[in-house]
C-alpha positions as a printed NumPy array, in Angstrom:
array([[ 42.448, -36.551,  26.935],
       [ 41.615, -37.297,  23.307],
       [ 44.267, -36.29 ,  20.789],
       [ 41.44 , -34.912,  18.618],
       [ 40.353, -32.398,  21.262],
       [ 40.715, -28.712,  20.378],
       [ 39.57 , -26.023,  22.862],
       [ 38.212, -23.723,  20.136],
       [ 36.584, -26.233,  17.817],
       [ 35.037, -28.052,  20.779],
       [ 33.338, -24.873,  22.006],
       [ 29.789, -24.481,  20.681],
       [ 29.94 , -20.682,  20.758],
       [ 33.197, -20.636,  18.788],
       [ 31.864, -23.083,  16.206],
       [ 28.722, -20.981,  15.834],
       [ 30.763, -17.808,  15.299],
       [ 32.878, -19.531,  12.618],
       [ 29.759, -20.824,  10.845],
       [ 27.855, -17.541,  10.949],
       [ 30.974, -15.524,  10.128],
       [ 31.84 , -17.705,   7.152],
       [ 28.323, -17.429,   5.755],
       [ 28.281, -13.675,   6.389],
       [ 31.6  , -13.033,   4.613],
       [ 30.752, -15.394,   1.743],
       [ 27.453, -13.613,   1.082],
       [ 29.119, -10.192,   1.166],
       [ 31.814, -11.321,  -1.299],
       [ 29.359, -12.983,  -3.682],
       [ 27.053,  -9.941,  -3.552],
       [ 29.946,  -7.729,  -4.665],
       [ 30.887,  -9.95 ,  -7.602],
       [ 27.395, -10.625,  -8.946],
       [ 26.475,  -6.958,  -8.51 ],
       [ 27.93 ,  -6.195, -11.93 ],
       [ 24.893,  -7.836, -13.554],
       [ 21.731,  -5.763, -13.966],
       [ 18.526,  -7.78 , -14.15 ],
       [ 14.932,  -6.873, -15.006],
       [ 12.678,  -7.885, -12.125],
       [  9.408,  -7.762, -14.069],
       [ 10.725,  -9.94 , -16.901],
       [ 12.292, -12.345, -14.399],
       [  8.903, -12.775, -12.712],
       [  7.062, -12.918, -16.055],
       [  5.309,  -9.595, -15.456],
       [  4.776,  -6.507, -17.605],
       [  6.999,  -3.503, -16.999],
       [  5.61 ,  -1.296, -14.232],
       [  7.06 ,   1.862, -15.796],
       [  7.511,   3.655, -12.475],
       [  7.665,   7.419, -12.465],
       [  9.519,   9.147,  -9.612],
       [ 11.14 ,  12.586,  -9.397],
       [ 10.485,  13.084, -13.102],
       [ 12.291,   9.848, -13.994],
       [ 10.606,   6.863, -15.63 ],
       [ 11.796,   3.302, -15.994],
       [ 11.335,  -0.387, -15.232],
       [ 12.483,  -2.329, -12.179],
       [ 16.128,  -2.971, -12.977],
       [ 18.468,  -3.949, -10.137],
       [ 21.982,  -5.189,  -9.651],
       [ 22.056,  -8.904,  -8.869],
       [ 23.721,  -7.988,  -5.575],
       [ 20.355,  -6.939,  -4.124],
       [ 19.489, -10.631,  -3.925],
       [ 22.076, -11.119,  -1.18 ],
       [ 22.525,  -7.804,   0.635],
       [ 19.271,  -8.203,   2.618],
       [ 20.587, -11.622,   3.708],
       [ 23.858,  -9.996,   4.808],
       [ 22.032,  -7.458,   6.97 ],
       [ 19.811, -10.148,   8.499],
       [ 22.944, -12.173,   9.25 ],
       [ 24.273,  -9.023,  10.937],
       [ 21.315,  -9.014,  13.3  ],
       [ 21.617, -12.718,  14.105],
       [ 25.34 , -12.332,  14.867],
       [ 24.567,  -9.188,  16.865],
       [ 22.074, -11.133,  18.987],
       [ 24.615, -13.717,  20.125],
       [ 28.003, -11.981,  19.793],
       [ 27.204,  -8.303,  20.189],
       [ 28.817,  -5.24 ,  18.663],
       [ 32.328,  -6.694,  18.881],
       [ 31.359,  -9.727,  16.821],
       [ 29.631,  -7.715,  14.096],
       [ 32.426,  -5.141,  13.983],
       [ 35.074,  -7.852,  13.578],
       [ 33.217,  -9.584,  10.754],
       [ 32.297,  -6.306,   9.025],
       [ 35.9  ,  -5.113,   8.828],
       [ 37.034,  -8.619,   7.866],
       [ 34.479,  -8.732,   5.036],
       [ 35.411,  -5.232,   3.804],
       [ 39.112,  -6.105,   3.892],
       [ 38.583,  -9.363,   2.019],
       [ 36.409,  -7.648,  -0.594],
       [ 39.122,  -5.05 ,  -1.194],
       [ 41.751,  -7.81 ,  -1.324],
       [ 39.64 ,  -9.824,  -3.786],
       [ 39.238,  -6.88 ,  -6.164],
       [ 42.96 ,  -6.139,  -5.961],
       [ 43.748,  -9.735,  -6.942],
       [ 41.215,  -9.541,  -9.763],
       [ 42.899,  -6.458, -11.189],
       [ 46.199,  -8.308, -11.149],
       [ 44.509, -11.241, -12.903],
       [ 43.035,  -8.929, -15.567],
       [ 46.527,  -7.597, -16.262],
       [ 47.952, -11.053, -16.938],
       [ 48.682, -11.727, -20.605],
       [ 46.052, -14.213, -21.811],
       [ 46.997, -17.421, -23.599],
       [ 46.174, -16.953, -27.315],
       [ 44.116, -20.157, -27.523],
       [ 42.029, -19.15 , -24.497],
       [ 40.901, -15.79 , -25.926],
       [ 38.704, -17.398, -28.588],
       [ 37.902, -20.668, -26.841],
       [ 34.204, -19.816, -26.426],
       [ 33.634, -18.093, -29.759],
       [ 31.15 , -20.805, -30.788],
       [ 29.142, -20.013, -27.64 ],
       [ 28.918, -16.297, -28.449],
       [ 31.99 , -14.954, -26.64 ],
       [ 34.555, -13.942, -29.238],
       [ 37.077, -12.465, -26.791],
       [ 37.351, -14.122, -23.366],
       [ 39.883, -11.54 , -22.162],
       [ 37.486,  -8.682, -22.905],
       [ 34.611, -10.575, -21.284],
       [ 36.681, -11.345, -18.184],
       [ 37.777,  -7.709, -17.907],
       [ 34.256,  -6.336, -18.388],
       [ 32.63 ,  -8.683, -15.878],
       [ 35.208,  -8.53 , -13.106],
       [ 36.796,  -5.13 , -13.724],
       [ 34.204,  -3.017, -11.98 ],
       [ 34.618,   0.734, -11.715],
       [ 36.764,   1.902,  -8.808],
       [ 33.971,   4.299,  -7.867],
       [ 31.482,   1.433,  -7.603],
       [ 33.872,  -0.586,  -5.432],
       [ 34.577,   2.354,  -3.122],
       [ 30.899,   3.298,  -2.957],
       [ 29.884,  -0.243,  -2.135],
       [ 32.483,  -0.628,   0.622],
       [ 31.663,   2.757,   2.192],
       [ 27.924,   2.009,   2.079],
       [ 28.489,  -1.462,   3.536],
       [ 30.482,  -0.21 ,   6.515],
       [ 28.164,   2.726,   7.26 ],
       [ 25.154,   0.439,   6.932],
       [ 26.685,  -2.134,   9.279],
       [ 27.512,   0.446,  11.95 ],
       [ 24.015,   1.905,  11.709],
       [ 22.409,  -1.532,  11.879],
       [ 24.347,  -2.467,  15.038],
       [ 23.576,   0.767,  16.863],
       [ 19.849,   0.737,  16.088],
       [ 19.594,  -2.963,  16.947],
       [ 21.062,  -2.373,  20.404],
       [ 18.985,   0.748,  21.04 ],
       [ 15.799,  -1.203,  20.342],
       [ 16.955,  -4.188,  22.393],
       [ 17.631,  -1.973,  25.417],
       [ 13.962,  -0.942,  25.309],
       [ 12.377,  -4.293,  24.373],
       [ 14.724,  -6.775,  26.054],
       [ 14.278, -10.313,  24.729],
       [ 10.845,  -9.461,  23.313],
       [  9.972,  -8.32 ,  19.781],
       [ 12.841,  -9.931,  17.88 ],
       [ 11.219,  -8.826,  14.615],
       [ 11.267,  -5.165,  15.657],
       [ 14.973,  -4.898,  16.428],
       [ 16.055,  -7.17 ,  13.57 ],
       [ 13.797,  -5.954,  10.774],
       [ 13.714,  -2.361,  12.053],
       [ 17.493,  -2.018,  12.124],
       [ 17.742,  -3.692,   8.71 ],
       [ 15.233,  -1.3  ,   7.136],
       [ 17.155,   1.754,   8.357],
       [ 20.592,   0.378,   7.408],
       [ 19.332,  -0.685,   3.976],
       [ 17.99 ,   2.818,   3.398],
       [ 21.418,   4.301,   4.073],
       [ 23.17 ,   1.596,   2.049],
       [ 20.884,   2.13 ,  -0.97 ],
       [ 21.608,   5.846,  -1.253],
       [ 25.248,   5.99 ,  -0.155],
       [ 26.445,   3.469,  -2.74 ],
       [ 24.653,   5.309,  -5.552],
       [ 25.873,   8.714,  -4.388],
       [ 29.529,   7.704,  -4.221],
       [ 29.506,   5.53 ,  -7.349],
       [ 27.334,   7.565,  -9.704],
       [ 26.958,  11.133,  -8.36 ],
       [ 30.541,  11.713,  -7.223],
       [ 31.853,   9.279,  -9.85 ],
       [ 32.479,  10.01 , -13.539],
       [ 28.845,   9.42 , -14.596],
       [ 27.73 ,  12.523, -12.621],
       [ 24.066,  11.564, -12.152],
       [ 21.721,  14.476, -11.513],
       [ 19.893,  14.557,  -8.183],
       [ 16.513,  13.496,  -9.624],
       [ 17.951,  10.34 , -11.173],
       [ 19.852,   9.595,  -7.965],
       [ 16.706,   9.946,  -5.825],
       [ 14.546,   7.94 ,  -8.232],
       [ 16.914,   4.972,  -8.562],
       [ 17.741,   5.028,  -4.853],
       [ 14.065,   5.028,  -3.885],
       [ 13.204,   2.135,  -6.195],
       [ 16.167,   0.12 ,  -4.927],
       [ 15.225,   0.769,  -1.308],
       [ 11.565,  -0.157,  -1.809],
       [ 12.689,  -3.497,  -3.221],
       [ 15.029,  -4.109,  -0.266],
       [ 12.269,  -3.004,   2.123],
       [  9.877,  -5.636,   0.769],
       [ 12.57 ,  -8.344,   0.784],
       [ 13.48 ,  -7.536,   4.402],
       [  9.831,  -7.89 ,   5.437],
       [  9.459, -11.176,   3.55 ],
       [ 12.626, -12.578,   5.153],
       [ 11.553, -11.713,   8.712],
       [ 10.316, -15.269,   9.474],
       [ 13.822, -16.542,   8.701],
       [ 15.112, -14.552,  11.679],
       [ 12.846, -16.519,  14.01 ],
       [ 13.864, -19.767,  12.32 ],
       [ 17.545, -18.877,  12.803],
       [ 16.979, -18.056,  16.483],
       [ 15.104, -21.316,  17.015],
       [ 17.861, -23.38 ,  15.349],
       [ 20.689, -21.604,  17.185],
       [ 18.983, -21.768,  20.594],
       [ 18.378, -25.453,  20.098],
       [ 22.006, -26.019,  19.088],
       [ 23.433, -24.03 ,  22.01 ],
       [ 20.957, -25.145,  24.618],
       [ 18.844, -22.733,  26.708],
       [ 21.517, -21.929,  29.299],
       [ 24.353, -21.151,  26.88 ],
       [ 22.024, -19.286,  24.514],
       [ 20.767, -17.074,  27.361],
       [ 24.324, -16.449,  28.588],
       [ 25.56 , -15.454,  25.127],
       [ 22.602, -13.142,  24.481],
       [ 23.081, -11.478,  27.863],
       [ 26.814, -10.952,  27.3  ],
       [ 26.152,  -9.644,  23.789],
       [ 23.604,  -7.131,  25.103],
       [ 26.141,  -5.92 ,  27.684],
       [ 28.855,  -5.534,  25.053],
       [ 30.797,  -8.505,  26.372],
       [ 30.437, -10.833,  23.388],
       [ 32.979, -13.554,  22.821],
       [ 34.418, -12.176,  19.585]])
């Protein structure tokens, strides 16, 4: 037997779970950290402001940068669900939430470290007079936003998994787009409103209900469109994974996942 042989790393299913899980967790972590930036969609695309008007509120299309990745996270959820079932998604969801909480805890410790005097003004010529203040403002997100995001993420993941399996029971191996995109659209709806409710209605900003509904609706409509646009990627992912696993192993893993007997 080769000395380089390892029973886990030599198993295609295990390698696939590590790859998908790593990409899933990485996207969730990055989405949390870049979410502190608010960007203007119209200006980014070179368009005029749409000046939407909903529930008596008016504004332009401003989103957190995290919306770029959260649809990818939920699509990854469906791909993992297809091959590893509820157990696989549940494991990765709690792992991602735990690592996000751990990351923010470490960041708060880092913010509390006394900065080196020379470092504070090192980028003054580039427009940042106080690096410590910039570091604290960028990474020191509100506790309410962190809690809201984690709660919304976990509720959204659970919802996504349950709807995915309900649809698959009815459709079997057919209509991949329906179970994947359908479950994503519902979970993204819940995610969009839960995070805003916890972070900005229950939180210190105390948004009124009209503002909450208006911002939540605009955010969801954006995620809805992105989820539809990304649907072809689900088929591409299935094609690539089935080819990597081979037809027999792919069918076995999908069957076990559907029965709640995934490998994770």
